[in-house]
C-alpha positions, 0 to 999 in steps of 0.5 A, spaced: 947 401 747 943 407 749 946 410 755 942 412 762 941 419 760 939 417 752 934 413 755 931 418 759 931 424 754 927 419 749 922 418 756 921 424 757 916 427 752 912 421 754 913 422 761 910 430 760 904 428 756 903 423 762 902 429 766 899 433 762 894 427 761 894 427 769 893 434 770 887 434 765 884 429 768 884 433 775 881 439 772 873 440 775 869 438 769 865 444 767 858 444 766 855 449 761 848 450 761 845 453 755 839 458 755 834 460 750 831 467 750 824 468 747 821 475 747 813 474 745 808 480 746 804 475 750 808 472 755 814 476 755 821 474 756 821 466 756 828 463 758 829 456 757 834 450 756 833 443 753 832 437 758 839 435 758 841 440 762 837 437 768 842 430 767 847 435 771 842 436 776 839 429 777 847 426 777 848 430 784 841 427 788 841 429 795 844 424 800 843 421 807 837 423 811 835 428 806 835 423 800 831 418 803 826 423 805 825 426 798 825 419 795 819 417 800 815 424 798 815 422 791 813 415 793 807 418 796 805 423 791 806 417 786 801 413 790 796 419 791 796 421 783 792 414 782 787 416 786 787 423 784 787 421 777 780 417 778 777 419 784 774 414 788 768 418 792 767 426 793 772 426 799 777 424 793 774 429 788 775 435 793 782 433 794 783 432 788 781 440 786 785 443 792 791 438 789 790 442 781 789 448 784 797 447 788 800 444 781 797 451 779 803 454 782 809 451 780 813 455 776 816 452 769 823 455 770 824 451 776 827 445 772 832 451 769 834 453 776 835 447 779 839 445 773 844 452 774 845 449 781 852 445 778 853 451 773 859 453 771 858 458 765 851 460 763 850 461 755 844 466 754 842 465 746 838 471 743 835 474 737 839 479 737 835 485 737 837 488 743 845 489 746 848 483 750 849 487 755 841 489 756 839 481 755 845 480 760 842 486 765 835 482 764 837 475 766 840 478 772 834 482 774 830 476 772 834 471 777 833 476 783 826 476 783 826 469 782 830 469 788 826 473 792 820 468 790 823 461 791 826 465 798 818 466 800 817 459 798 822 456 802 819 459 809 812 458 806 813 451 806 817 450 813 811 454 816 806 449 813 811 443 815 806 442 822 800 443 819 801 437 814 803 432 819 796 433 822 793 432 816 796 425 815 790 423 820 786 423 814 784 417 811 789 414 805 796 417 803 798 423 806 799 427 800 799 434 803 806 433 807 808 430 800 807 435 796 810 440 802 816 436 802 817 436 794 815 443 794 821 445 800 826 441 797 824 444 789 824 451 792 831 450 796 834 447 789 831 453 785 833 458 790 841 455 790 841 455 783 838 462 783 844 464 786 849 460 783 848 464 776 847 470 779 853 471 784 858 465 781 857 463 774 860 466 767 855 469 763 856 469 755 851 472 750 851 469 743 846 471 738 840 467 734 836 471 729 832 464 728 829 466 735 826 473 733 818 473 734 814 477 731 812 483 734 804 483 732 799 476 732 794 473 735 796 468 741 795 462 737 799 464 731 805 466 736 804 458 739 804 456 732 810 459 730 813 457 736 812 449 734 815 452 729 822 454 732 822 448 737 823 444 729 828 448 727 832 449 733 831 441 734 828 443 742 821 439 740 819 440 748 820 448 747 811 449 745 809 445 751 814 449 756 811 455 752 805 453 754 806 453 761 810 460 761 806 466 765 803 470 761 806 477 761 803 483 765 807 488 760 810 487 753 817 485 752 821 492 751 
């Protein structure tokens, strides 16, 4: 018959394994964001992250009043989108022109920045032509610039809240308050993401020579190359994202 001490010794490895499992489960799940850097003569430095990174941001939806407000704003925008798609009269055709003008001010990297809100590690992948420290420095400078943009955007949208509330007196859904609330929320989330990546997230830099783009060529040739690159890297959304990225004021260094 086994003694009590023998039974305890036989159970000891199982207990140790159980404690290790509990410790692993207690550790916070780390969120890694992978970002591809594309340097081209037309649009400069382009930072792209696959759509699966946005699931992290979507999994941390706002709570309480903010959540209800944002949902209501998105519903208003959905209602207005039907009217803007086929404007019924001159009034809504004018509203559509204003709406399209406002849409031009959105930056394609806003989704990336919002995903960074919960990032613990950022993996930056570049073509390998530059030193890793140079790429890391440019990334940090870009984040600092986006911080300033979204900080300014927050204050602008806050200032426009009274005016957009008054525009609710116009007939039809108040698309202006919907737009303003959504933009305020996006600016706030993008600011939080940029700040977290700039100050707290761990940054790892990797190299992939497939990201190398020819330094000469027309914009059409570059877009074709980007489409081929998206197929090679299994990034089907890359061409559309690249097309929305604003043109660079100067060639990438």
